[in-house]
C-alpha positions as CSV (number, residue, x, y, z in Angstrom):
1,X,0.0,0.0,0.0
2,X,1.5,3.3,-1.1
3,X,2.2,5.9,1.6
4,X,-0.2,8.8,1.8
5,X,1.6,12.1,1.0
6,X,0.4,15.5,2.2
7,X,2.0,17.6,-0.5
8,X,1.6,21.0,1.1
9,X,3.3,19.7,4.3
10,X,6.1,18.3,2.2
11,X,6.8,21.7,0.6
12,X,6.7,23.3,4.0
13,X,9.4,20.8,4.9
14,X,11.5,22.2,2.0
15,X,10.7,19.7,-0.8
16,X,10.3,20.8,-4.4
17,X,7.3,19.1,-6.1
18,X,6.3,19.2,-9.7
19,X,3.5,20.1,-10.2
20,X,3.3,22.1,-7.0
21,X,0.5,21.6,-4.5
22,X,-2.4,24.1,-4.8
23,X,-5.0,25.7,-2.6
24,X,-6.6,29.1,-2.6
25,X,-7.1,31.7,0.2
26,X,-10.9,32.1,0.8
27,X,-11.5,28.9,-1.2
28,X,-14.6,28.3,1.0
29,X,-16.6,31.4,0.2
30,X,-19.2,33.4,-1.6
31,X,-18.1,32.4,-5.2
32,X,-19.5,28.9,-4.5
33,X,-23.3,28.3,-4.7
34,X,-23.1,25.6,-2.0
35,X,-21.4,28.0,0.4
36,X,-24.1,30.6,-0.2
37,X,-26.8,28.0,0.5
38,X,-25.1,26.9,3.8
39,X,-24.6,30.6,4.8
40,X,-28.3,31.3,4.3
41,X,-29.1,28.7,7.0
42,X,-26.5,29.9,9.5
43,X,-27.9,33.1,11.1
44,X,-25.0,35.4,11.7
45,X,-21.6,35.0,10.2
46,X,-20.1,34.3,13.6
47,X,-22.8,31.6,14.1
48,X,-21.3,30.0,10.9
49,X,-17.8,30.2,12.4
50,X,-18.8,28.8,15.8
51,X,-21.2,26.0,14.6
52,X,-18.9,23.0,13.9
53,X,-21.5,21.2,11.7
54,X,-21.6,24.2,9.4
55,X,-17.9,25.2,9.6
56,X,-16.9,21.6,8.7
57,X,-19.3,21.6,5.8
58,X,-18.2,24.8,4.2
59,X,-14.5,23.9,4.7
60,X,-15.1,20.6,2.9
61,X,-17.1,22.1,0.0
62,X,-14.1,23.3,-2.1
63,X,-12.2,20.0,-1.3
64,X,-15.1,18.0,-2.7
65,X,-15.4,20.2,-5.8
66,X,-11.7,20.7,-6.6
67,X,-9.6,18.2,-4.5
68,X,-7.3,21.0,-3.4
69,X,-4.1,19.9,-1.7
70,X,-5.0,21.8,1.5
71,X,-8.1,22.7,3.4
72,X,-8.1,25.8,5.6
73,X,-10.3,26.0,8.6
74,X,-13.3,28.1,8.0
75,X,-13.3,30.8,10.6
76,X,-12.3,34.5,10.8
77,X,-9.4,36.5,12.2
78,X,-11.8,38.5,14.4
79,X,-12.7,35.5,16.6
80,X,-9.9,36.6,18.9
81,X,-11.3,40.1,19.7
82,X,-14.7,38.4,19.9
83,X,-13.3,36.1,22.6
84,X,-12.0,39.2,24.3
85,X,-15.5,40.5,24.6
86,X,-15.1,43.4,22.1
87,X,-18.7,43.0,20.8
88,X,-17.8,41.8,17.3
89,X,-20.6,41.7,14.8
90,X,-20.7,41.5,11.0
91,X,-23.1,44.0,9.4
92,X,-24.4,43.2,5.9
93,X,-22.9,45.6,3.4
94,X,-20.6,47.2,6.0
95,X,-18.3,44.4,7.2
96,X,-17.0,43.8,10.7
97,X,-17.8,46.2,13.6
98,X,-16.7,46.1,17.2
99,X,-16.4,48.3,20.2
100,X,-13.2,50.4,19.7
101,X,-10.6,49.9,22.4
102,X,-8.7,52.7,24.2
103,X,-5.7,52.7,26.5
104,X,-7.9,51.9,29.5
105,X,-9.4,49.0,27.6
106,X,-6.0,47.7,26.7
107,X,-4.9,47.8,30.3
108,X,-8.0,45.7,31.3
109,X,-7.6,43.0,28.7
110,X,-7.5,39.5,30.2
111,X,-7.1,36.1,28.4
112,X,-9.4,34.3,30.9
113,X,-12.0,32.3,29.1
114,X,-10.6,32.7,25.5
115,X,-9.9,29.0,25.0
116,X,-13.3,28.1,26.3
117,X,-15.0,30.7,24.0
118,X,-13.1,29.3,21.0
119,X,-13.7,25.6,21.8
120,X,-16.1,25.2,18.9
121,X,-13.2,26.1,16.5
122,X,-11.1,23.4,18.0
123,X,-13.9,20.9,17.6
124,X,-14.2,21.9,14.0
125,X,-10.5,21.3,13.4
126,X,-10.6,17.9,15.1
127,X,-13.6,16.9,13.0
128,X,-12.0,18.1,9.8
129,X,-8.9,16.1,10.3
130,X,-11.1,13.0,10.7
131,X,-13.3,13.8,7.7
132,X,-10.8,15.1,5.2
133,X,-9.0,12.8,2.7
134,X,-5.9,11.5,4.3
135,X,-3.7,13.3,1.6
136,X,-5.2,16.7,2.3
137,X,-3.1,19.0,4.5
138,X,-5.3,20.8,7.1
139,X,-4.3,24.4,7.8
140,X,-5.3,26.4,10.8
141,X,-4.9,30.1,11.0
142,X,-5.2,33.4,12.9
143,X,-4.7,37.1,12.2
144,X,-1.4,38.7,13.0
145,X,-1.4,41.1,16.0
146,X,-1.0,44.3,13.9
147,X,-3.9,43.4,11.6
148,X,-6.2,42.4,14.5
149,X,-5.2,45.5,16.4
150,X,-6.2,47.8,13.5
151,X,-9.8,46.5,13.8
152,X,-9.8,46.7,17.6
153,X,-8.7,50.3,17.6
154,X,-10.9,51.6,14.8
155,X,-13.8,49.3,15.6
156,X,-14.0,48.6,11.9
157,X,-11.9,48.2,8.7
158,X,-10.5,51.4,7.3
159,X,-8.8,52.1,3.9
160,X,-5.3,52.9,5.3
161,X,-5.6,52.0,9.0
162,X,-5.0,55.6,10.0
163,X,-6.7,55.2,13.4
164,X,-4.3,52.4,14.4
165,X,-1.2,54.2,13.0
166,X,-2.2,57.4,14.9
167,X,-2.9,55.5,18.1
168,X,0.5,53.8,17.9
169,X,2.2,57.2,17.6
170,X,0.2,58.9,20.4
171,X,0.2,55.9,22.8
172,X,3.3,53.8,22.0
173,X,3.5,51.9,25.2
174,X,-0.2,51.0,25.2
175,X,0.0,50.0,21.6
176,X,3.0,47.7,22.1
177,X,1.2,46.2,25.1
178,X,-1.8,45.4,22.9
179,X,0.4,43.8,20.2
180,X,2.3,41.7,22.8
181,X,-1.0,40.6,24.4
182,X,-2.5,39.6,21.0
183,X,0.7,37.8,20.1
184,X,0.5,35.7,23.3
185,X,-3.2,34.9,23.0
186,X,-2.9,34.1,19.3
187,X,0.1,31.8,19.9
188,X,-2.1,29.9,22.4
189,X,-4.9,29.7,19.8
190,X,-2.5,28.3,17.2
191,X,-1.1,25.7,19.6
192,X,-4.7,24.5,20.3
193,X,-5.4,24.3,16.6
194,X,-2.3,22.2,16.1
195,X,-3.2,20.0,19.0
196,X,-6.7,19.5,17.6
197,X,-5.3,18.2,14.3
198,X,-4.0,21.1,12.1
199,X,-1.0,20.0,10.1
200,X,0.3,23.6,9.7
201,X,-0.9,27.1,10.4
202,X,-0.9,30.4,8.6
203,X,-0.7,33.9,10.1
204,X,-2.5,36.6,8.1
205,X,-1.1,40.1,8.3
206,X,-3.5,41.6,5.8
207,X,-2.6,45.2,6.6
208,X,1.2,45.0,6.8
209,X,1.4,47.1,3.6
210,X,0.4,50.3,5.3
211,X,3.5,50.4,7.5
212,X,6.7,52.2,7.1
213,X,10.1,50.5,7.5
214,X,10.5,51.2,11.3
215,X,6.8,50.5,12.0
216,X,7.0,47.2,10.0
217,X,9.8,46.0,12.2
218,X,8.0,46.9,15.5
219,X,4.4,46.2,14.6
220,X,4.6,43.4,12.0
221,X,7.8,41.6,12.5
222,X,8.3,41.6,16.3
223,X,4.8,40.4,17.3
224,X,4.9,37.6,14.7
225,X,8.4,36.6,15.8
226,X,7.0,36.5,19.4
227,X,4.1,34.3,18.3
228,X,6.2,31.9,16.3
229,X,8.8,31.6,19.1
230,X,6.0,30.8,21.6
231,X,4.4,28.2,19.3
232,X,7.8,26.5,18.6
233,X,8.7,26.5,22.3
234,X,5.7,24.2,22.9
235,X,5.4,22.5,19.5
236,X,8.9,22.4,18.0
237,X,7.8,20.7,14.8
238,X,5.0,23.2,14.0
239,X,5.0,24.4,10.4
240,X,4.0,28.0,10.0
241,X,3.3,30.2,6.9
242,X,3.4,34.0,7.4
243,X,1.6,36.2,4.9
244,X,2.4,39.9,5.2
245,X,0.3,41.4,2.4
246,X,1.8,44.5,0.7
247,X,5.1,44.3,2.5
248,X,7.1,44.5,-0.7
249,X,10.9,44.8,-0.3
250,X,10.4,44.4,3.5
251,X,9.8,40.7,2.8
252,X,13.6,40.3,2.2
253,X,14.3,39.6,5.8
254,X,10.8,38.7,7.0
255,X,11.3,34.9,7.0
256,X,14.6,35.1,8.9
257,X,13.4,37.7,11.4
258,X,10.1,36.0,12.2
259,X,11.2,32.3,12.0
260,X,8.4,31.4,9.5
261,X,8.8,28.2,7.5
262,X,7.2,29.7,4.4
263,X,6.1,33.2,3.3
264,X,3.0,34.1,1.4
265,X,3.3,36.5,-1.5
266,X,0.7,39.0,-2.7
267,X,0.3,39.6,-6.5
268,X,2.3,42.8,-6.4
269,X,5.5,40.9,-5.5
270,X,7.6,40.8,-8.6
271,X,8.4,37.2,-9.6
272,X,12.1,38.0,-9.9
273,X,12.1,39.1,-6.2
274,X,9.9,36.0,-5.4
275,X,12.6,33.8,-6.9
276,X,15.2,35.4,-4.6
277,X,13.0,34.9,-1.6
278,X,12.5,31.2,-2.6
279,X,16.2,30.6,-2.3
280,X,15.8,30.8,1.4
281,X,12.8,28.5,1.6
282,X,9.2,27.8,0.5
283,X,7.0,30.5,-0.9
284,X,3.3,30.6,-1.5
285,X,1.3,32.6,-4.0
286,X,0.9,34.8,-5.9
287,X,-1.7,34.9,-8.8
288,X,-3.8,38.1,-9.0
289,X,-7.4,37.1,-7.9
290,X,-8.7,39.3,-10.8
291,X,-7.1,36.9,-13.2
292,X,-9.3,34.2,-11.9
293,X,-12.3,36.5,-12.4
294,X,-11.2,37.2,-15.9
295,X,-10.4,33.6,-16.7
296,X,-9.1,32.5,-20.1
297,X,-5.8,33.7,-21.4
298,X,-5.4,36.2,-18.6
299,X,-5.6,33.5,-16.0
300,X,-3.6,30.9,-18.0
301,X,-0.7,33.3,-18.7
302,X,-0.5,34.3,-15.1
303,X,-0.4,30.7,-13.9
304,X,2.2,29.8,-16.5
305,X,4.5,32.7,-15.6
306,X,4.5,31.7,-11.9
307,X,5.2,28.1,-12.7
308,X,8.0,29.1,-15.1
309,X,9.7,31.3,-12.5
310,X,9.0,29.5,-9.2
311,X,8.0,26.0,-10.3
312,X,11.4,24.4,-9.8
313,X,11.7,25.5,-6.2
314,X,9.6,24.9,-3.1
315,X,6.3,26.4,-4.1
316,X,2.7,26.2,-2.9
317,X,0.5,27.6,-5.7
318,X,-2.0,30.1,-4.4
319,X,-3.5,33.5,-5.1
320,X,-1.9,36.7,-4.0
321,X,-5.0,37.3,-1.7
322,X,-8.4,35.7,-1.3
323,X,-10.6,34.6,-4.1
324,X,-13.4,37.1,-4.7
325,X,-17.1,36.5,-4.9
326,X,-17.2,37.4,-8.6
327,X,-15.0,34.4,-9.6
328,X,-16.6,31.7,-11.7
329,X,-16.3,28.3,-10.1
330,X,-15.5,26.9,-13.6
331,X,-12.5,29.2,-13.8
332,X,-11.2,27.7,-10.5
333,X,-11.6,24.2,-12.0
334,X,-9.5,25.4,-15.0
335,X,-6.9,26.9,-12.6
336,X,-6.4,23.6,-10.7
337,X,-6.2,21.6,-14.0
338,X,-3.6,24.0,-15.4
339,X,-1.4,24.0,-12.3
340,X,-1.5,20.2,-12.2
341,X,-0.7,20.0,-15.9
342,X,-4.0,18.5,-17.0
343,X,-5.0,21.5,-19.1
344,X,-7.6,19.7,-21.2
């Protein structure tokens, strides 16, 4: 009997596979009719995240349809502030909202009860590992402290995260206290996902690109380094992907400084630079999600270029950010076929 291979995990261990394994950020989402049908039964978005029956179902939907090489836990980066009693809610047409935090609120933060609050997530991870095909890598995840902090301070998403940047300049000690607290709570959260059955985890720093060089070092690199060191102190074999969207040239030292096994690349990272980053270890990315919406030659040429430049090194094929609701599910089928070399 042939040994079952989890290809994404193999790449995270430094192997070069041809064709590379493939999964897509937000692969369980609104572009899929089956997701929309499940979402309609769930009540609130957080109810979907915290109901294991539903979270398992939507995580499995893209695996059934496309046989991706990895499944990523269906949840949200804002379950951490929700577990910290910040009154998180998702408003239709407006996105996430929560009670903005101030310096006094930061001083009062306590991690008591966070693990209990998030226990449905761990149940989902455990059930997924049992229900997924043996060869499918299971990824857990969380938000990076900087990105989570931007929502906690503004109480919502903003175009350039000016409220968090301004808060950091005006209240540097409180802000660094918030980042350190989030790093510690998030590291605990990742360890519990790993213990529940996640093969690897990804840290999403979706708003890293708004930071200057000094701020990137203090707000994006240091908290993620702290998280990864904490996870590895307890789970030395943990495999960790770090995705600092928009970081550009600051990615040059990001892997070394944070200790991540692999780094995610957004679509604006030049492939020549990506090839340099790949010399130091696995990379993940970085097709423009709009190419998947466009389909046809636009998508095919983008895929081929990535495979031409990065395909001979340790690569996990993915998008440069999450798939959008406008994407045609048939285009995703064509993407998977082209990456795997079955273009017909």
